[in-house]
C-alpha positions in Angstrom: -0.2 -2.2 6.8 -0.4 -5.8 7.3 -3.4 -5.5 9.6 -6.6 -6.9 8.1 -9.2 -4.4 7.2 -12.8 -4.9 7.6 -15.1 -4.5 4.6 -17.5 -1.7 4.9 -17.6 2.0 4.7 -14.2 2.3 6.4 -12.6 0.1 3.8 -10.2 1.8 1.3 -10.4 1.4 -2.4 -7.0 -0.2 -2.3 -7.9 -2.8 0.4 -11.2 -3.7 -1.6 -9.2 -4.3 -4.7 -6.6 -6.3 -3.0 -9.4 -8.4 -1.0 -11.0 -9.1 -4.4 -7.7 -10.4 -5.8 -7.1 -12.5 -2.7 -10.6 -14.0 -2.6 -10.3 -15.0 -6.3 -6.9 -16.5 -5.6 -5.4 -14.2 -8.3 -1.7 -14.7 -7.2 0.1 -15.5 -10.6 -0.2 -14.8 -14.1 -2.2 -18.1 -14.7 -4.8 -17.1 -12.1 -4.9 -13.4 -13.0 -8.4 -11.9 -13.3 -10.0 -9.2 -15.8 -10.9 -5.8 -14.6 -14.5 -6.7 -14.7 -14.2 -8.9 -11.7 -14.1 -5.6 -9.7 -17.5 -4.5 -11.1 -19.4 -5.2 -7.8 -17.1 -3.0 -5.6 -18.8 0.2 -4.6 -16.3 2.4 -6.5 -16.6 4.8 -9.3 -15.0 3.7 -12.4 -12.4 6.6 -12.2 -11.5 5.6 -8.5 -11.1 1.9 -9.5 -9.0 2.8 -12.4 -6.8 5.2 -10.5 -6.4 2.5 -7.6 -5.4 -0.2 -9.9 -3.0 2.0 -11.6 -1.5 3.0 -8.3 -1.2 -0.6 -7.1 0.4 -1.6 -10.5 2.9 1.3 -10.3 3.9 0.3 -6.7 4.3 -3.4 -7.7 1.6 -4.6 -5.3 -0.6 -5.7 -8.4 0.7 -7.0 -11.6 -0.9 -6.4 -15.0 -0.5 -9.0 -17.6 -0.1 -8.6 -21.4 -3.8 -9.5 -21.8 -5.1 -6.9 -19.2 -5.5 -9.4 -16.5 -4.4 -8.5 -12.9 -3.0 -10.5 -10.0 -1.7 -9.8 -6.4 2.0 -9.9 -5.7 2.9 -10.7 -2.2 6.5 -9.6 -2.6 5.6 -6.4 -4.2 3.3 -5.6 -1.1 6.0 -6.5 1.3 8.4 -4.2 -0.5 5.9 -1.4 -0.4 5.2 -2.3 3.5 9.0 -1.9 4.0 9.3 1.4 2.1 6.1 2.7 3.9 7.5 2.0 7.4 11.0 3.4 6.6 9.4 6.5 5.3 7.2 7.1 8.3 9.8 6.2 10.8 11.7 9.2 9.8 8.9 11.2 11.3 9.9 9.8 14.7 13.7 9.4 14.3 14.5 12.9 12.9 12.7 14.8 15.7 14.3 12.6 18.4 17.9 13.2 17.0 17.3 17.1 16.7 16.2 17.0 20.4 19.2 15.3 21.6 21.3 17.7 19.8 19.6 20.7 21.3 19.8 19.4 24.7 23.5 18.5 24.3 24.2 22.1 22.8 22.2 23.5 25.9 24.0 21.4 28.4 27.5 21.8 27.2 27.2 25.6 26.1 24.8 26.7 28.9 22.3 28.4 26.7 
């Protein structure tokens, strides 16, 4: 998740929102930006609202009391760790199961 995505047709809605926050240097409540700052993104209003809401829920974007938004690097790092841990289970569990099956076959000659 830490690789830099290029803008264009392959950019995700989340990457476009985060890139906008970073370009405008919205890193704390004092530099937070309004939702109107995202008006130039090629996203439907529903998509933009859904994306920002998800990023706020995950802690990557923080919403202030005045409906301003800023990027939270610590929130992004926490999400990155959660993401890596979750997907690593797709690798670890099959390997453990394979080892168990091989051990059972070896010791019980199945």
